[in-house]
C-alpha positions in Angstrom: -9.7 4.2 8.5 -9.8 7.1 6.1 -13.3 7.9 4.9 -12.4 7.9 1.3 -11.6 4.2 1.5 -14.9 3.1 3.0 -16.6 2.8 -0.4 -14.2 0.1 -1.7 -15.7 -3.3 -1.1 -12.8 -5.5 -2.4 -10.4 -5.2 0.4 -8.4 -7.2 2.9 -5.4 -7.1 5.1 -2.5 -9.1 6.3 0.3 -8.9 8.9 4.0 -9.3 8.1 6.8 -9.9 10.6 10.5 -10.0 9.9 10.6 -13.8 9.9 7.6 -14.1 7.4 7.9 -14.6 3.7 6.1 -11.6 2.1 5.3 -13.7 -0.9 3.4 -16.2 1.3 1.6 -13.9 3.7 0.5 -11.3 1.1 -3.2 -11.9 0.3 -3.5 -8.8 -2.0 -5.4 -9.3 -5.3 -4.1 -8.9 -8.8 -6.4 -6.0 -9.1 -5.6 -2.3 -9.1 -5.8 0.1 -6.1 -4.1 1.3 -3.0 -2.4 -0.2 0.0 -1.6 1.3 3.4 1.2 0.0 5.6 1.1 0.4 9.4 3.8 -0.3 11.9 2.2 -2.1 14.8 3.6 -1.9 18.3 2.2 -0.2 21.4 0.2 1.8 18.9 -0.6 1.6 15.2 1.2 4.1 12.9 0.5 4.7 9.2 4.0 4.6 7.7 3.3 4.3 4.0 0.7 4.6 1.3 1.2 3.1 -2.2 -0.9 2.4 -5.3 -0.8 0.6 -8.6 -2.8 0.9 -11.9 -3.1 3.7 -14.4 -6.3 4.9 -16.0 -5.9 5.7 -19.7 -7.7 8.6 -21.5 -10.3 6.2 -22.9 -11.3 5.2 -19.3 -9.7 1.8 -19.4 -7.2 0.6 -16.8 -3.6 -0.2 -17.6 -2.5 -2.7 -15.0 0.9 -4.3 -14.5 0.9 -8.1 -14.3 0.3 -9.1 -10.7 -1.5 -5.9 -9.7 -1.5 -5.1 -6.0 0.1 -8.4 -5.0 3.1 -7.8 -7.2 3.5 -4.1 -6.3 3.5 -5.0 -2.6 5.9 -8.0 -2.8 8.2 -7.0 -5.7 7.9 -3.2 -5.8 11.2 -1.4 -5.1 11.6 0.5 -1.8 14.7 1.7 0.1 16.9 0.0 -2.4 16.8 -1.2 -6.0 15.3 -4.5 -4.8 11.8 -5.8 -4.0 10.0 -5.1 -0.8 10.2 -8.8 0.1 13.9 -8.1 0.8 13.9 -4.4 1.7 11.0 -4.4 4.2 12.6 -6.9 6.6 15.9 -5.0 6.5 14.1 -1.7 7.2 12.0 -3.2 9.9 15.1 -4.4 11.7 16.8 -1.0 11.3 13.7 0.7 12.8 12.9 -2.0 15.4 9.5 -2.7 13.9 8.3 -6.2 14.7 5.0 -6.3 12.7 3.6 -4.5 9.7 -0.1 -4.5 9.0 -0.9 -4.0 5.3 -4.4 -3.1 4.3 -5.3 -3.0 0.6 -8.3 -1.8 -1.5 -9.2 -2.4 -5.1 -10.2 1.1 -6.2 -10.8 0.4 -9.9 -12.8 -2.7 -11.0 -16.3 -3.5 -12.5 -18.1 -2.0 -9.5 -16.1 1.2 -8.8 -13.9 3.4 -10.9 -11.6 5.5 -8.7 -8.1 6.3 -10.1 -5.6 4.6 -7.8 -3.1 7.4 -7.7 -5.9 9.9 -7.0 -7.1 7.8 -4.0 -3.5 7.5 -2.8 -3.0 11.3 -3.1 -6.2 11.9 -1.1 -5.1 9.7 1.7 -1.6 11.3 1.7 -3.2 14.8 1.6 -5.3 14.0 4.7 -2.3 12.6 6.5 -0.3 15.7 5.6 -3.2 17.9 6.8 -3.3 16.0 10.1 0.5 15.6 10.7 2.3 18.3 8.7 4.3 15.7 6.9 4.0 12.5 4.8 4.2 9.0 6.3 7.8 8.2 7.0 8.2 5.5 4.4 6.8 7.8 1.7 9.8 9.6 0.3 7.7 12.0 -1.9 4.4 12.4 -3.7 
């Protein structure tokens, strides 16, 4: 686990296989924060980092309805369609049988870390270690 994520207490994870319904297995909160997606096989590989929630200049949080849950399930990736559709297709294409998704609320009553800043730090550390971004992150 990345050290910058250890301080976030509201966190959980779930596994997703091609035959699962992402809407049913996703246990992410409606809060704001980051999520990490791992391809699980013989080893576990970080393949994507995402976030949701924007901090306004007055220090308040602007959050889309549904928060992390909605971003994971309905956020667009690989196509102009929600992940609930695009992830299984991409998993099939890449021969990935299981994804593990770990999520963290980074901005709530207890802690105030800007979600995109945390996402950027995790991606920077990955870039430093691997010389590239996780393969499902197109750009940052």
